[in-house]
C-alpha positions in Angstrom: -65.9 82.1 -43.1 -65.7 79.4 -46.0 -63.7 76.4 -45.2 -62.0 73.8 -47.6 -61.1 75.8 -50.4 -64.6 77.5 -50.9 -65.4 81.0 -52.0 -68.1 83.1 -50.2 -70.3 84.2 -52.5 -73.5 86.1 -51.6 -74.5 84.5 -48.5 -73.0 81.0 -50.0 -70.0 79.3 -49.8 -69.2 77.7 -52.9 -66.1 75.7 -54.9 -65.6 78.1 -57.9 -63.6 75.2 -59.4 -67.0 73.3 -60.0 -69.9 75.5 -59.6 -71.6 76.1 -62.7 -73.0 79.4 -61.2 -70.0 81.2 -59.8 -67.3 79.1 -62.2 -63.9 80.4 -61.5 -65.4 83.3 -59.6 -68.5 84.6 -58.0 -71.1 85.3 -60.5 -69.7 83.9 -63.5 -72.3 81.7 -64.9 -71.7 78.9 -67.5 -74.2 78.9 -70.3 -76.9 76.6 -70.7 -75.4 72.8 -71.2 -72.1 73.5 -70.0 -70.2 72.6 -66.7 -67.9 73.7 -64.6 -64.4 72.2 -64.5 -61.1 73.4 -62.9 -62.7 77.1 -63.1 -63.8 76.8 -66.4 -66.9 76.5 -68.4 -67.1 73.8 -70.8 -69.3 71.7 -72.6 -70.1 67.9 -71.9 -71.5 65.8 -74.0 -73.9 62.9 -72.9 -75.7 60.0 -75.3 -72.6 59.1 -77.5 -72.5 62.6 -78.9 -68.9 64.0 -79.6 -67.3 67.5 -78.5 -66.6 69.1 -81.9 -65.7 73.3 -81.5 -68.6 74.4 -79.3 -71.1 71.9 -80.0 -72.1 68.0 -79.3 -72.8 66.3 -82.3 -73.7 62.6 -83.2 -71.0 61.8 -85.6 -72.7 58.8 -87.0 -75.3 61.4 -88.4 -73.9 64.7 -88.8 -72.8 65.6 -92.7 -70.6 68.2 -91.2 -68.7 66.0 -89.1 -69.0 62.7 -90.3 -66.7 59.9 -88.5 -65.1 62.8 -86.6 -64.9 66.4 -86.0 -64.8 68.6 -89.2 -65.1 65.6 -91.7 -67.8 67.3 -94.0 -69.7 65.4 -96.5 -69.6 66.7 -100.2 -72.7 68.6 -101.0 -75.8 66.3 -101.9 -74.7 63.4 -99.6 -75.8 62.3 -96.0 -73.9 60.6 -93.0 -75.1 57.3 -92.7 -73.0 55.1 -89.8 -70.2 57.6 -90.0 -69.9 57.2 -93.8 -70.9 60.0 -96.5 -73.2 58.3 -99.0 -75.1 59.7 -101.9 -79.3 60.0 -101.3 -80.6 58.6 -104.5 -84.2 59.9 -105.2 -87.1 58.5 -107.1 -86.5 54.9 -106.4 -83.0 55.0 -107.7 -80.2 53.0 -105.6 -77.0 54.0 -104.6 -74.3 51.7 -105.9 -70.6 53.0 -105.3 -71.9 56.4 -104.9 -73.7 56.5 -108.1 -77.6 56.5 -108.2 -79.0 53.8 -110.8 -81.9 52.1 -111.4 -81.3 48.7 -110.7 -84.6 47.5 -112.5 -82.9 48.4 -116.2 -79.0 48.8 -115.2 -77.2 46.7 -117.2 -74.3 46.8 -114.7 -76.0 46.6 -111.6 -79.1 44.6 -112.6 -81.5 43.5 -109.6 -78.5 44.5 -107.4 -75.4 46.7 -107.0 -72.4 44.7 -108.6 -74.8 42.1 -111.2 -73.7 42.7 -114.4 -75.5 41.5 -117.3 -73.7 39.4 -120.6 -72.5 41.0 -123.5 -75.9 40.3 -125.1 -78.0 40.8 -122.1 -80.2 43.7 -121.3 -81.7 44.4 -117.6 -85.4 44.3 -117.4 -87.3 44.5 -114.1 -84.4 43.7 -112.5 -83.2 40.4 -114.0 -80.8 39.6 -117.2 -82.2 38.6 -120.4 -81.0 37.9 -123.4 -81.8 40.5 -126.1 -81.4 39.7 -129.9 -80.2 41.8 -132.2 -79.7 41.5 -136.3 -76.0 43.2 -136.3 -73.7 45.2 -134.7 -75.0 48.4 -135.4 -78.2 47.5 -134.2 -76.6 46.8 -130.6 -74.9 50.3 -131.1 -78.1 51.9 -132.3 -79.9 50.3 -129.0 -77.8 51.7 -126.4 -76.3 47.9 -125.9 -72.5 48.3 -126.6 -70.1 47.4 -124.3 -67.0 48.4 -126.9 -65.4 46.9 -129.7 -65.1 42.9 -129.2 -67.3 39.8 -129.8 -70.8 39.6 -129.8 -73.6 37.1 -130.6 -76.7 38.1 -133.2 -79.3 36.7 -134.5 -79.1 38.1 -138.3 -83.0 37.0 -138.8 -84.1 38.2 -135.4 -85.9 34.3 -133.9 -85.9 33.1 -137.8 -84.6 29.8 -138.9 -81.0 31.1 -138.6 -79.2 30.2 -135.7 -77.4 32.9 -133.5 -73.7 33.8 -134.4 -70.8 35.1 -132.9 -69.3 38.0 -134.5 -66.9 40.9 -134.2 -68.1 44.4 -133.6 -66.2 47.2 -134.4 -68.3 49.6 -132.5 -65.6 52.5 -132.6 -66.2 52.6 -136.3 -69.8 53.1 -136.0 -71.2 49.6 -135.6 -69.3 47.4 -138.1 -70.2 43.7 -138.2 -67.1 41.5 -139.2 -67.4 37.7 -139.2 -64.4 35.4 -139.4 -64.2 31.5 -140.3 -61.4 29.1 -141.5 -62.3 27.8 -144.9 -60.0 26.4 -148.1 -60.1 29.0 -151.0 -58.9 26.7 -153.8 -55.7 27.5 -155.5 -55.5 30.2 -153.3 -54.8 28.2 -150.1 -56.5 25.8 -147.6 -57.5 26.6 -144.3 -57.4 30.3 -144.9 -59.2 32.8 -142.7 -61.7 34.6 -144.3 -63.3 37.8 -142.8 -66.2 39.2 -144.3 -67.2 42.9 -143.2 -70.7 44.5 -143.8 -71.2 47.9 -145.4 -72.0 50.2 -143.2 -70.5 53.9 -143.6 -69.9 55.3 -147.1 -65.9 56.0 -147.3 -63.4 55.3 -150.1 -62.1 51.8 -149.0 -58.2 51.2 -148.7 -55.6 48.5 -148.9 -54.8 49.2 -145.1 -58.9 48.3 -144.4 -57.5 44.9 -145.5 -54.5 44.5 -143.2 -56.2 45.9 -140.1 -59.2 43.6 -140.7 -56.8 40.8 -140.6 -54.9 41.7 -138.0 -58.2 41.9 -135.8 -58.0 38.4 -135.8 -54.2 37.8 -135.5 -53.6 37.3 -139.2 -51.9 38.6 -142.2 -53.4 39.8 -145.4 -53.1 37.1 -148.2 -50.3 38.7 -150.7 -49.6 35.8 -153.2 -48.9 36.2 -156.9 -51.9 36.0 -159.3 -53.5 32.7 -159.9 -55.2 31.2 -163.2 -57.1 34.0 -165.0 -60.3 36.0 -164.5 -62.8 33.4 -164.9 -61.3 31.2 -162.2 -64.5 32.0 -159.8 -67.2 31.0 -162.7 -65.2 28.3 -164.1 -66.1 25.0 -162.3 -62.7 23.3 -163.5 -61.2 25.2 -160.7 -61.4 24.3 -157.0 -61.7 27.9 -155.9 -65.1 28.0 -157.6 -66.7 24.7 -155.3 -64.8 26.3 -152.3 -66.3 29.9 -152.9 -69.5 28.3 -153.2 -69.6 26.2 -150.1 -68.8 29.6 -148.3 -71.4 31.5 -149.7 -74.0 29.0 -149.0 -72.9 28.0 -145.4 -71.2 30.6 -144.1 -71.9 34.1 -145.5 -75.6 34.0 -146.2 -76.3 32.9 -142.8 -74.4 35.7 -141.2 -75.8 38.5 -143.8 -78.6 36.8 -145.5 -79.7 39.8 -147.0 -76.5 40.0 -148.8 -76.4 39.6 -152.8 -73.8 38.5 -155.1 -73.3 42.0 -156.6 -72.9 43.5 -153.3 -69.6 41.5 -152.6 -65.8 43.3 -152.9 -63.2 40.4 -152.1 -59.8 41.7 -151.2 -57.3 39.1 -152.1 -54.2 38.4 -154.0 -51.5 41.2 -155.3 -52.9 44.8 -155.1 -53.7 46.4 -158.0 -53.9 50.3 -158.9 -57.6 50.0 -160.3 -59.0 47.1 -158.8 -58.2 45.1 -155.6 -59.7 42.0 -156.7 -58.9 41.5 -160.1 -60.3 38.0 -160.4 -63.4 39.0 -159.0 -63.8 42.0 -161.4 -63.4 39.3 -164.5 -65.1 36.5 -163.0 -68.9 36.4 -163.0 -68.8 34.9 -159.3 -71.8 32.4 -160.6 -70.6 30.6 -157.5 -72.3 33.2 -155.4 -75.1 33.0 -157.5 -74.8 34.9 -160.5 -76.5 34.3 -163.6 -73.8 33.3 -166.4 -72.3 36.1 -168.1 -73.9 38.9 -165.8 -73.8 40.1 -162.3 -70.3 40.9 -160.9 -68.9 40.8 -157.6 -66.7 43.5 -158.1 -64.6 46.3 -157.0 -64.5 49.0 -159.8 -62.5 52.1 -158.8 -63.5 54.7 -156.4 -66.7 55.0 -154.1 -68.5 51.7 -155.7 -65.9 49.8 -153.1 -66.9 51.8 -149.9 -70.7 50.7 -150.5 -70.2 47.2 -150.6 -69.5 44.0 -148.2 -66.0 43.1 -148.3 -64.9 39.7 -148.0 -61.1 39.8 -146.8 -58.3 36.6 -147.7 -56.2 36.4 -144.5 -53.4 33.8 -144.2 -53.8 30.7 -142.2 
C-alpha cells in the first residue's frame, strides 16, 4: 500500500505529480530535458535561457527570438545583446544598419557619424581637404552634396586663392559666383553673378530671373543707357567698373575665360539680343582689341555656349 498521495507503479510508490518517469500516471515518462510538474511534462530552462515554445533559447543571441520569443531578425542580420544587427563583411562597419567603409565614407569617416565637410573627402579614415577646379569637377568626382556653396580652387594650387561659389549640381554642375560691385551708369552695389558655360541649350530670360533669385535678388530691368559704345568708351564709368570686375573678380574665378566667351544679361529685354550694349560695344574693358572682339549674345545657340554675366539688383 502506498501512502501520502503516492501511487504504486510496479514495485515502487511514486508521486506522479512530480516523477518524470511516471508523470501523471505510471509509465508516462517525460522526454529528455523536461521535468514533471503538477502531473504534466514541462520544459525547464536553465543558464539564463528562456522557454520559447518547446525550446529553451538564449534571447540575447537567438536570431529567431531576439530580445523575446518570436522576435525574429530580418534575413542577413544576427542577434547581438538582444538587438538585431547587420553583419558587415570584408572589413566594413555597421553604421545605423548600413555597411560602410569608414576609411573612405565621407559621412562616416574613421567612425560612424563623423561626416566630412563640403570640400573634404575621407582618406584612410581621416577627413582631408580635396581641391576641385569648379562645380562640375566636384560632381564628376562624386563629391557633390547637392546644390549649395562650395570652395573651389580654380587653378588647382596655383597662385589664385580658393573661392566660394554656388554649385547648381541639379543642372549638371554649373558654377556660379556672386559679388557686390558697382556697374557704372547702371547702378552701384549691384549683385553681379557670373555662370560658366556648361551644357549646350538655348538660354532664356528666365535663366536670368532664376539666377538672380538664387542669391535673393531680382534681375536688373532698367532703361537703355547711353549708346552701344558704353563699355568700350572710357568716358563712361561703366567701362572702369567693368574692367575692375573682369580683372579682380571674373578672371580669379574663371581663369580660362576670354572676352569673346562672355554674354551679359542686363537692362531691358530685346527680342534678338539680350545684351544690346555688349553687342555693339567692343568691351575693351574685358581685354578686347579696339574695334574687334565682342562679348556678344547674338541670337540662337551661340548664347548657350558662353559664360553668362547677370546684372541683378542690389
